[in-house]
C-alpha positions as CSV (number, residue, x, y, z in Angstrom):
1,X,0.7,141.0,172.1
2,X,-1.5,138.7,170.0
3,X,0.8,139.3,166.9
4,X,3.9,138.6,169.1
5,X,2.4,135.3,170.3
6,X,1.4,134.3,166.7
7,X,5.0,134.9,165.6
8,X,6.4,132.6,168.3
9,X,3.6,130.1,168.2
10,X,2.2,130.3,164.7
11,X,-1.3,128.9,164.1
12,X,-2.0,126.1,161.7
13,X,-5.3,124.7,160.6
14,X,-6.0,121.5,162.4
15,X,-7.7,120.1,159.4
16,X,-5.2,120.8,156.6
17,X,-2.2,122.4,158.3
18,X,-2.7,125.7,156.3
19,X,-1.1,128.5,158.3
20,X,-3.0,131.5,159.8
21,X,-5.7,130.0,162.0
22,X,-6.7,126.8,163.8
23,X,-9.5,126.3,161.4
24,X,-9.4,127.6,157.8
25,X,-12.5,128.5,155.8
26,X,-12.5,125.3,153.8
27,X,-12.2,123.0,156.9
28,X,-14.8,125.0,158.7
29,X,-17.2,124.0,156.0
30,X,-16.4,120.3,156.7
31,X,-17.7,120.4,160.3
32,X,-20.5,117.7,160.5
33,X,-23.2,120.1,161.7
34,X,-26.4,118.6,163.3
35,X,-29.1,119.9,161.0
36,X,-31.9,117.7,162.3
37,X,-32.6,118.2,166.0
38,X,-33.4,115.0,167.9
39,X,-35.1,114.2,171.2
40,X,-32.3,113.4,173.6
41,X,-34.1,110.2,174.8
42,X,-35.4,108.4,171.8
43,X,-33.2,110.2,169.3
44,X,-36.0,110.8,166.9
45,X,-36.6,114.2,165.2
46,X,-37.9,116.8,167.5
47,X,-38.1,120.6,167.1
48,X,-35.0,122.3,168.7
49,X,-34.1,119.1,170.4
50,X,-37.1,119.1,172.7
51,X,-37.7,115.9,174.8
52,X,-40.9,114.3,173.5
53,X,-43.8,114.3,175.9
54,X,-43.8,110.5,176.0
55,X,-40.0,110.4,176.7
56,X,-40.1,112.9,179.6
57,X,-39.2,111.8,183.1
58,X,-39.4,113.7,186.4
59,X,-35.6,114.2,186.6
60,X,-34.7,114.0,183.0
61,X,-33.6,116.6,180.4
62,X,-36.2,118.8,178.8
63,X,-34.2,119.1,175.6
64,X,-30.7,119.2,174.2
65,X,-29.1,121.5,171.7
66,X,-26.1,120.1,169.7
67,X,-23.7,121.7,167.3
68,X,-22.0,118.8,165.6
69,X,-21.5,115.1,165.4
70,X,-18.4,113.9,167.4
71,X,-16.2,112.9,164.4
72,X,-13.8,114.3,161.9
73,X,-12.6,117.9,162.3
74,X,-15.0,118.5,165.3
75,X,-13.4,115.6,167.3
76,X,-9.9,117.0,166.5
77,X,-10.9,120.5,167.7
78,X,-12.5,119.3,170.9
79,X,-9.7,117.0,171.9
80,X,-7.2,120.0,171.4
81,X,-9.4,122.1,173.7
82,X,-9.8,119.4,176.2
83,X,-6.2,118.4,176.6
84,X,-4.1,121.2,175.1
85,X,-5.8,124.3,176.5
86,X,-6.1,126.0,173.1
87,X,-8.7,128.6,174.0
88,X,-8.9,130.2,170.5
89,X,-10.4,126.9,169.3
90,X,-13.2,127.3,171.9
91,X,-14.0,130.7,170.5
92,X,-14.2,129.3,167.0
93,X,-16.6,126.6,168.1
94,X,-18.8,129.1,170.0
95,X,-18.9,131.4,166.9
96,X,-20.1,128.5,164.8
97,X,-22.6,127.4,167.5
98,X,-24.1,130.9,167.6
99,X,-24.4,131.0,163.8
100,X,-26.1,127.6,163.9
101,X,-28.4,128.4,166.8
102,X,-29.3,132.1,166.8
103,X,-32.4,131.6,168.9
104,X,-34.1,129.0,171.2
105,X,-37.7,128.1,172.3
106,X,-36.7,128.9,175.9
107,X,-35.3,131.7,178.1
108,X,-33.1,130.3,180.9
109,X,-32.7,131.9,184.2
110,X,-29.1,130.9,184.3
111,X,-26.5,128.8,182.6
112,X,-24.0,126.4,184.3
113,X,-21.5,123.7,183.3
114,X,-20.1,120.3,184.1
115,X,-17.5,120.7,186.8
116,X,-14.2,118.8,187.1
117,X,-13.0,117.3,190.4
118,X,-10.7,120.0,192.1
119,X,-7.5,118.0,191.8
120,X,-8.1,117.2,188.2
121,X,-8.9,120.8,187.3
122,X,-5.8,121.9,189.1
123,X,-3.7,119.4,187.2
124,X,-5.2,120.4,183.9
125,X,-5.2,124.1,184.7
126,X,-8.6,124.8,183.3
127,X,-12.1,123.4,182.8
128,X,-13.1,123.5,179.1
129,X,-16.8,123.3,179.9
130,X,-16.6,126.4,182.1
131,X,-14.8,128.2,179.4
132,X,-17.4,127.3,176.8
133,X,-20.2,128.2,179.3
134,X,-18.6,131.7,179.9
135,X,-18.5,132.3,176.1
136,X,-22.0,131.2,175.5
137,X,-23.4,133.2,178.5
138,X,-21.6,136.3,177.3
139,X,-22.9,135.9,173.7
140,X,-26.5,135.1,174.6
141,X,-26.7,137.5,177.6
142,X,-27.5,134.7,180.1
143,X,-26.3,134.8,183.7
144,X,-23.6,132.3,184.5
145,X,-23.8,130.4,187.8
146,X,-21.4,127.9,189.4
147,X,-24.1,125.5,190.7
148,X,-22.6,122.0,190.6
149,X,-19.6,120.6,192.4
150,X,-17.9,117.3,191.8
151,X,-17.6,115.4,195.1
152,X,-16.0,112.2,193.8
153,X,-12.9,111.8,191.7
154,X,-14.3,109.1,189.5
155,X,-12.6,107.3,186.6
156,X,-12.7,109.5,183.4
157,X,-15.8,108.7,181.4
158,X,-13.8,108.8,178.1
159,X,-11.9,105.7,179.3
160,X,-15.1,103.7,179.5
161,X,-16.9,102.4,176.4
162,X,-19.9,100.6,177.9
163,X,-22.9,102.8,178.5
164,X,-24.1,101.0,181.7
165,X,-20.6,101.2,183.1
166,X,-20.4,104.9,182.3
167,X,-23.8,105.4,184.0
168,X,-22.6,103.6,187.1
169,X,-19.3,105.4,187.1
170,X,-20.9,108.9,187.2
171,X,-23.7,108.1,189.7
172,X,-23.4,110.2,192.8
173,X,-20.5,112.3,191.5
174,X,-22.3,115.7,191.6
175,X,-23.7,117.8,194.4
176,X,-25.2,121.3,194.5
177,X,-23.2,124.1,196.0
178,X,-24.7,125.3,199.3
179,X,-25.1,128.9,197.9
180,X,-26.8,127.8,194.7
181,X,-30.4,129.1,194.3
182,X,-32.1,127.0,191.6
183,X,-35.5,126.2,193.0
184,X,-38.1,127.0,190.3
185,X,-35.3,128.1,187.9
186,X,-34.9,127.2,184.2
187,X,-31.3,126.0,183.8
188,X,-29.0,125.4,180.8
189,X,-26.1,123.1,181.4
190,X,-23.0,123.2,179.1
191,X,-20.6,120.4,178.3
192,X,-18.2,119.9,175.4
193,X,-19.2,116.4,174.4
194,X,-22.1,114.0,175.0
195,X,-20.7,110.6,174.3
196,X,-23.2,108.2,175.9
197,X,-25.0,111.1,177.6
198,X,-24.4,109.6,181.1
199,X,-22.7,112.7,182.5
200,X,-25.1,115.4,181.5
201,X,-28.0,113.2,182.4
202,X,-26.7,112.6,185.9
203,X,-26.1,116.3,186.3
204,X,-29.7,117.0,185.2
205,X,-31.0,114.5,187.7
206,X,-29.2,116.3,190.6
207,X,-30.4,119.7,189.4
208,X,-34.0,118.5,189.1
209,X,-33.9,116.8,192.5
210,X,-32.8,120.1,194.0
211,X,-35.7,122.1,192.6
212,X,-34.7,123.2,189.1
213,X,-37.9,123.7,187.0
214,X,-36.4,122.8,183.6
215,X,-33.0,121.7,182.4
216,X,-31.7,121.9,178.9
217,X,-28.3,120.6,177.8
218,X,-26.0,122.3,175.3
219,X,-23.1,120.5,173.9
220,X,-20.6,121.2,171.1
221,X,-20.8,117.6,169.9
222,X,-22.5,114.3,170.4
223,X,-21.4,110.8,169.6
224,X,-24.1,108.5,168.0
225,X,-25.9,106.9,169.6
226,X,-26.3,108.8,172.8
227,X,-28.6,106.1,174.3
228,X,-30.2,107.9,177.2
229,X,-32.3,105.7,179.5
230,X,-35.2,106.7,181.7
231,X,-34.4,107.1,185.4
């Protein structure tokens, strides 16, 4: 079946158009990997992306793991996944993520993801963050849980450039599913991109307010600067 699909819809490298795959070996080496982990608040070096003790807040992230900067071939790959539903690209990104991050300084009780508003997910046909979370959970052996729900159909964050406007736009968008059991749990939350960081920070706030013990973020890419603020 896979061979038949490839014959009808041949794959071409999104970096150089070489046939055979969505990312050839040479272009894979061009991914701008994040080799120096940063505190997600002050953006200064920190082991594994831990939040510095002086940066921590009651309802803030405990750390964030990032694969790549949101530019070049990484940006092309993520936009294809986000809007074209090309799942093979997600698998490629996850493979690179696992190679880059074989271990962590934490063991989560569960992993979750940033949800879409129901009508938007229905229109798109999928949620790229859920797909990434499933792949990561399978590879690391972590239990996947559908914890958050989106209760407001807010304006897409990608259409807003100003950080404060993004923060205001995402405020109050998330809620906890009634069946979610997160009190005292260590949670990892997955998203594809942290642009200003407003979305994953708001999701973390909701998780912490509902009893999560720790919350780590995992994203495929970040856009500099993230510019988190204390809340």
